[in-house]
N, C-alpha and C positions, 0 to 999 in steps of 0.2 A: 615204208609207206608213208606218203605225205597226207596228213589229215587237213580237212578244210572246214571252215565254219559252215553250219547248216544255213540254207537259204532262209531269208526272213519269213518267207511264207509257211516254213514248217515249225515256227515258234507258236506260242499261244497268242490269243488275241491281245494279250498285254504288250507284246514285243512290238512296240511302234516307237519312233523316236520323237513324236509330239503327242504328248498326252498331258492334258490339263489336269485330269483327275489325279494322276501319278504325282505331279508337281504338288497339288494341293495336299495330297496324303503325306508326302515328305515335309511340307512345310508345317502341316499340323503336328506331326510327330516330333519335330526337330526345333521348332520356335519356342524358345523359354523366355520368360520374363523374370526379374528380380534385379539383383545387384551383381555385376560381373566385372572382373578385371580382365581387360584384353591384353593380348600379347605385346601391343604398344604401350601399355602401361595406363591407357585411358580407362574410364569406367563407362559402362553402359546398362540400360535397364532392359536391354533385350539381347539374346544370344542364340546363335544357331548352332546346336549340338549335332554334328553329322553322325556321330556314332550311335545316335538313337534310330536312324534308319537302317544302319548296318547291322545292328544287333537284332532287328525285327526280320524274322526269316520270310515273311511274306513280302514286305517291301523290299528287302535286299533281293529276293527272286525277282520281282517285277522291274526293278532297276537294272539288274544284270541282263535280263532279257531285252530291255530298251537299248543297252549298250551293244548287245550282240548284233543288233540290227544295224549299227554304224561300222561294223568290222569290214575291212577290205579282206581279200583272199589272203591268208596267213598260215603259218606252220605252228606258231607258239605264241602264248599269251603271257605278258610279263607284269606282274602286280607290283605296285610301289608300296614299301613300307610306310605307314602301317594301314592307311585306309583302303589302298588298293588290293590288299590280300584277300579279305573276304569277297570282294567283287570278282576278283580273278578266279578264285576257287569255284565260285558258282557258275561263272562264264565257261570255265573248263569243262564242268559237268554237262552244261547245256550243249556245247559245241563238239565235245569229244577232242578238243585241242589240249595239248600238255600245257602245263603252267610252269612259270618261273617266279620265284619269289626274290625281289630285290630289296636288300638292306640299304640304308642311308650310307653306310660305311661297312668295309669288310671286318668281319669278326677277327679278334686277335687269338683265336684258339682253333683247335680242330683243323678244318679244311681251309680256314683263313679267307673264305669267299665272301664276297659282297652279294653274289647271287647264288641262292640255293636253286639247283637247276639239273636239268639234263643238259646235254652238249647243245649249245645254240649256234655253233659254227655253221655259216651259211643257210641258217634257216631264216625265214621271214617273220619277223617278231613285231607285235604291236603292244605298246605300253598301255597299261590300265591303271587309272587313277581315280579316286573319288572326287576331290575338289582341286581344281587348278586356280591358283591365284597369281603369283609371278612366275611360277614354273621353274625356279631355281633348283630345287631338289630333283625335280622330275627331269630336268635337263641333264644333270648330273648321272641320274641312274640310266638315262638312255645312252650316254657316253660309255658308261661301264658295260653296258650290253654290247655295244658296237665293238668295244675293245675285246670282247670274248668272241667276236666273229659274227654276231648276229647282223642281219639285214633289217634295220629299224628306221622307218620313215613316217610312222603314224603313232599317235596316242589317242585313246578314247577316254572320256571321263564322264561321270555323272553331273557334275556342276562346274561350269567354267564362271569365275567371279569376274571375268573380263577385266583384270587389273594388270595386264601385260603379258600374261602367260602364253598366250597364243603367239604373240610377236616373237617372244623369246624362243619359243620352240621353232618357229618358222626360221629364225636366224641360224638354227642348227640343221635345217632341212628337215624339219619334222612338222607333219600336218596334224592339226586337231580337227577332225572331220566336222563340217557344218550340216546339220540337218535342216528340214524345212522350217522356216521361221527365221533362219540365219543364226541360230544359236550353236556355239561349239560344244554342245553336250547332248545329253538324251532328253532334255526338258526344254519346253518353250512355252509360249502363251503366257498370260497374267500370272498364274501360279507359279510357273517356272521362273518368271522374272523375279517374284518374291523370294523364292528359294535361293537365287543367285545372290541378291543383294542380302539376304539374311536377316531382313527387317520387313514389317508389314508395309504393304503398298498404301494402306489407309489405317486409321486407328481401329483397333479391335475393341468391341465392348469389354468392360471390365470383367464381367461375369463369365465371358467365353474365353478369357485369357488363361493360358496354361502356366501354373505356378512352377518356379525354377525348382529342379531337382537337385539334391545334394549327392554328390559322387564321392566315393571313397578315395 
C-alpha cells in the first residue's frame, strides 16, 4: 500500500506555509545575544541557535505542520542528520508516511548504512532539513538516497538562508519548494526574514534581549 501525505486542509490551523507569528516565535526562541565564535572563526554578539526550536515540542510541531503543507505527493520522508531528524519524525506522525534517517556518512559497524531505513527502491522520497545554507551535505544525502533506488527530486526545509543552497540543489535536479511570498521554506514575512538572517532586522531594546545560554 502506498501512503500519501494528508491534504493540507486536514491539518490544524497552524499548518500554513506563511505565518508571521510562527516566524516570530522561532526568532524569539532561538535568537541569543552574548559573545559567540562562529564556524568561520569570526566572533559575533548575536547567534541563532536552531536547536532551541527543535527541542521545544510546541514549536517543533508547528514547524513540522507548516512543512507538511509544502510536500508534494510522496511515499517516504528522509530526514537529514542531525537537524532534520526531529522534524521528519514529527512529519511522519502527522502524515502517516514512513521516515528514513540519513547520516552524513555510513557508519563503520553493524549494517554500515548511511541511511537507517526501510527499502526506498522505486519510492518517491522527499528530503527534510531544518536549515539550508549552501546545501553541500544535503546534496550528498540526496545522492545517497538516489543510489539506494529512491526517486528524489524535492527537499523541504524550515529555514532557507539563501546562501546558494537552492541553486546547488537545482543543479542536481532537486527542487526547494517556494511558498507564497517567494521563500524556499515554511516561513516568510518580516519575522521569517529575521529568522533567515539569524539577526534582528532592527535593534532590540536592551531589556528585551535574551541572554546567551550556556550549553554543555
